[in-house]
N, C-alpha and C positions, 0 to 999 in steps of 0.2 A: 368484507371490503372496508369497513370502518377501521379495522385493525391495520390493514395494509396502508391506508391513507395516513393514519396516525404515525406509523413507523417511517413512512417516506417523507412526510411533511414536517413532523416535529419529533425526530428520532430520539434525542436525549430526554426530552420532556416525557415522551412515551415510555422509555425504559425506566426512568426514575419513578414514574407513577405506578408502573407494574410492580417494581420492587417494593415500593412503599405499601402497596396493597397486599402483595402475596409473599414477600420475603425473598429468600435466597433461591427459590425455585418457582418458576411460573411457566405456563404453557401458552404458546401462540400457534395460530393456524393461518400462516400468511397466504396459503393457497389451498383450494379444495384438495383434501387427501394428504396434505403435508403438515405434520405436527412437529413443533420444535419446543423442547423443554429448555428454557434458558436458565443457567445457573451462575451465581457469583460466589459459590461456596468453594474456598481454596482446596479443601480435601477432595471434593468431587472433581474439580478441575485437574488436580494431580492424577486422579484415577483415570480420567478421560485421556490425558496426554500420555500416560504410561500403560494404557490398556492395550489389549491385543488388536493390532491393526486389521486383522482378518475379521474381527467382530465390530470394529468401529471404523466405518468407511468415510474418510474425509472427501473423497472424490464425489461420492453420492451426495454428500452434504453440500458440496459446492456447485451442484447442478445448475443453480440460478446464473452462474457465470458462463455457462456454455455458449450462449448467443454471441458473446464477445470473444472468448478465449478459444472456443472450438473444443471438440470432444476428445482430442488427443493431448490436451494440455496436462502437464504434470499435476496441476491443481485438481483435475477432474478424474484422474486415474486412481485405482486402488490395487492392492495386492502386488503380484509379481511385476505387472506392467508399470506401476508407479515406482517401485524400487529400481527397475531397469532404467527408466528415464531420469530419475533423481541421481543415480550413480553416473550416468553419462554427462549430466549437467554440473555436478559438484566441482570437478577440477577447474571450471571457469571462474569459480568464486573463491578459490584459494587465497588466503590472506596476502601472500606476496604478490600474486598476480594483480589483485585489485589495486594495489598501490601504483602500478604502472599508469593508471588513469588519473593520478593526482593532478598532473599538469593540465590534462584535459578539463578537469573540474574547475581548476583555478582560472584558466583562460576563458571558459564559458561564463563564469561568474563575473569576471572583469568586463567582458563585452556587454553583459546585461546591465551592469552598474553604469556604464557610459551613457546609456539612454535614459537613466532615471531623472525625473525632475528634481530640482532642489528647492526645499522650503515649502512644499505643498504636499498634501496627502494624495496617495495613489494606491491602487490595488497591487500588492506585491505578488499574488498568486500567479498571474500570467508570466511574470519574469522568472519565477521559480520553475514554472512549467517549461519555459524556453531553455533554461539552464539544464534541467534534468533530461529533457528530450535531446539536446545536443550531446550530452554525455552518453545517453543510451545509443544514439545513432553512431557515435564514435566507438564506444566500448563493445556494443553488441553487433552492430552492422559493419563497423570498420569504415564508415563514411567520413571522409575528411574534407571533400570538396563542398563549398557552400551551395553550389547549384544543385548537386545531388541531394544534399541534406534538405534543401527546401522542397525538392520534388517528392521526397519520401515523407517529410514531416506533415505536409498539408493534408493528405488523405488520412493519415494515421490520427492526426488531431481531430479531423472531422468525425471519425468514429467516436472518439471520446467526448466530443462536444455534444453529441446527440443525447448524452446522459449527464449533461453538465449542470442541471438545476433540478430542484424538487419537482417543478411542474413537468419538465421533460421526462424525468424518471416515472412519475405517476402516469403520464400519458402513454409511455411505452408499456407499462403494466396493463393499462386499460385497453390498449389496441394490440396486445400481443398476438403475433402471427397473422395479423391483417395486412396484406401486402399491397393494398391500393396506393397509388401515387400520392394521395393526400394524407395517408395514414402515417403517424409518427413512426410506427414500426416499419412501414414500407420505406421511409426515408432512411431509417437506421440500417435496414438491410442493403439499400443501395450504397450507402457509405462503406459498409463492411465489404461489399463486393469489390469496390474500387481499391480499398486497402489490400484485400487479398490478392488482387491481380499484381499489385506492386511487390508484395512480399514474395509471391511465387516467381516473379521475374527476377528479383534479387537473388533468390536461392538458385535459380537456373544459371544466372550469370556467374555466381560464385563457383558453382560446380564445374563450370567450363574453364575457370582460371587455372593455368598450369602451375602457378606458384601459390595457390591458396593455403597450402600447409605452412608456408613461411609467415603468414600474417598472424597478428596477435589479438584479433578481435574474437568475440565469443561465438559468432556465427561460424567462423573458420574452425574453431575448436569443436563445435557441435558437428560440423560436416565430417571431421576426421575421427570423431569418437566411434568406438565399437564396443558392443557389449561382450559378455563372456562367450557367446556363440558366434562372434564376428559380425553381427548385424549392425548396420548403420541406421540412423534415423531416416525415416521416409520424408518426402517433401511435405506431406500433410502434418506429420509430427513436428517438423521444423517450423512450419507456418504457425502452428498452435503454440509452440514454445516461444517463438519470436513475439507473438502477440501477448503472451503471458509476461514475458520480460518487459515489454513496453508498458503494459498496464501496471504490473506489480513494481517495476523499477523506475517508472517515470512519474505517473500520476500520484502515487502514494508518497514518494519522497518529496515531490514538489509541495504537496499539501502539508507534510510535516514541517518543511522549511518555512512555509507561510505562517503556520501556527507558532513556530518558535519566534519569528520576528514580531508577530502580533503580541505574544506574551511578553517579550522583552520590552517592547514599547510601552506596555501597560504596567510594567514593574520597573520603574527607573532605578530603584535601589539595586535590583539584580543586574540590570544593564550596566550600571556604574561599576559594580564589582567584576563583572565579566570582562569589560573593557580594560580595567586596571590590571587584572590578571593576564590578559592577552598581551598588554604592553610590557609586562614583566617576563614574558616568554612562557607562561603557563596556559594550560587548557583544561585542567580538572573541573573547574566550575562551568566552563562551556559544555563539557561532556555531561555534567550533572544537569545542566539546563535542558539539553536535548532529551535526556531521560525523563525529566520532570514534565516536559511538554508532551512526550509520548505517553506519559502516565495520565495526565489530566485531559489531554486532547488526543486520544488514540485515533489514528487515521481510519482503522478498521474496527468496528464495534464488537465483533464476536467472530468465533470460528465454530464450525458445525461438523458433527459426526453423525452418520446414520447407523443405527443399531442393526446388525445382521442376525441377531438372536435376542431373545428376552434377556434383559440385564437389570441389575439393581444399582441405583446411584442415590446416595443420600437418603437411604431408606425407602425410596420410591421404586416400585417394580414397573419397568417400562417394557412394552412389547417390541418385537422386531418391527423394523420399518420406521419407528419414531426417530427423530433427530434430537441429539443433545447438543446444546450450544453454550460452551463456556463464554461468558460475557467479559470481554476485555474492559469495556467501558465501566461496568459495575464493579468488577473486581478491583480496579484501580482507584475506586472511591470508597473502599471499605475503611472505616475509622480504626478498626482493630489492626489493620496493616499500615495504614497511612494516617497518623494523627492529624486532625484538622485537614481532612482530605481535600476540601475545596480550595484550600489556599495554595497558591503557586509558590513553592519553596524548594528550589533546587538543592539547597544545602542538605536536605534529607538524604540525598544519594551520596553525600560525602560522609555522613554520620554513620551510615550502616549499609550493608549489602543486602539487596533484596533477592530472594530465591527464584529459582527457575519457574516456579508456579505462582509467584507473587507479582512479578512484573513481566507481562506477556504481550507486548505490542506486536510481536512477530509470531504469535502462536506458540506452540510447544510440541515436544515429542519429535517423532520422526517426520512430522509434517511441518516443523518450524520453517519459516521462510528461508529459502536458499540464499537470498540476497540480503539478509539482515546485516551482516558485517559490511557489505558494500554500501548499503544505505546509510549506516551510521558514519562510515568513513566519508562518504560524499557530503553528508550534512555538516560534519566538522570542517571539511575543506572549504565548502561554500561559505559557511558562517565566518570562518577565519578571514577569508578574503574580503567579505563585506565589512567586517568590523575594522579591518586594517585600512580600508579605503574611504569609508563614509562614516558620518556620525549619525546614528539612529536617534531620532527625536522622541522624547516621551509623549505619551498620549493620555488623555483623560477618559474617565468612564470605566465601566465594569468590563468592557471587552466585547468581542463579537460572539454572537450565538453560533450554534452549529447548524450547518446545512448539509443535507444528504446530497452527494454528488457521485453518481455511479455507485461504486462500492465503498466510497470514502466519506468520512465526516469532515467537511471542509469549513473554513471561516465563511460565515454568511455574507460578508461584504468583501470577500477576497483578500482579507488580511491587509487593511489599510494602514500604511505607515508613512512617515515623512523622514527625509534625510537631509543633512547639510554637508 
């Protein structure tokens, strides 16, 4: 229980302390019967990402996400079922298709900026959540009417808000499966039921539309998708994939955007250079700034695989059933990969290219995040829009600490910034 509390309440301090004491490999037991070997060794991480997926199950490793995402989410499946659903979803994230949503991203950012106060500090994370939720509702659900968007977004946000702070996450862990009306878990379950009813209603309504095939949103593409045997996704599979896209494509991107703005405000020299390059029509330094933010403030701290047979990693013989977890957070802070690793220095990404197993904010291998390109594109478009329309004010101090929020590592004060 002390380990669980430490990881929930002080996640980065906890991981740093474990590595300082144990090195590149250490073992955690977050729950009874669940053992996780955390590693920041690049060679081992490459072995995990390139290993046999039949022996390294990511779905089993992600089982802690099942209460939110559902058991048919692509993140929780392994083997043939995972490959089937991944193939069905891949066309929706083709590079050319995602650029269709550039105007949606820009207009969502413009609307958010209109409501920002000028000359005083405010939490930017809620604005970033509003932007990315609007993008998800348009791109995934095809919702363009403000009334329908509001009707859908409220219960979906309610589910995410039940895990929106360290205290709430810890209370969910402590009351897991207790369904009483005063139980935090019971309130989470009630919010999830309301969101599920809306998602199933949206799926049913879309199935009944005669011209659904002509639409350009991801839900329509998933409804039309067929596997090699001609099978379509079931309503339950669609519900779980929609919730997965909501969590993975909304909350994570919003958090990454908030961190990027928080980092830029704390580093006025970088901010000055990014703005100057933007005014000259360039975006290389902005892209490098996004990468450096995802390096130093990764939104998700690690990925996990469950061993289906005894395996050896880094000289350690691990039994079947144990989980191995490449640590994104710790890998990105290795001085042998990133000299002066705690310094925010986007130029490092202009000076050299980092390998597939050195910069891994989206995971790696066949389980790399489907929406990685979409997220990077959305971050660039939103930040371009903000930099073109407001002047981000520098801030003093070392910057915000990391707070665990659901599956993400978020700014502890919501990414406080000021604009003019």
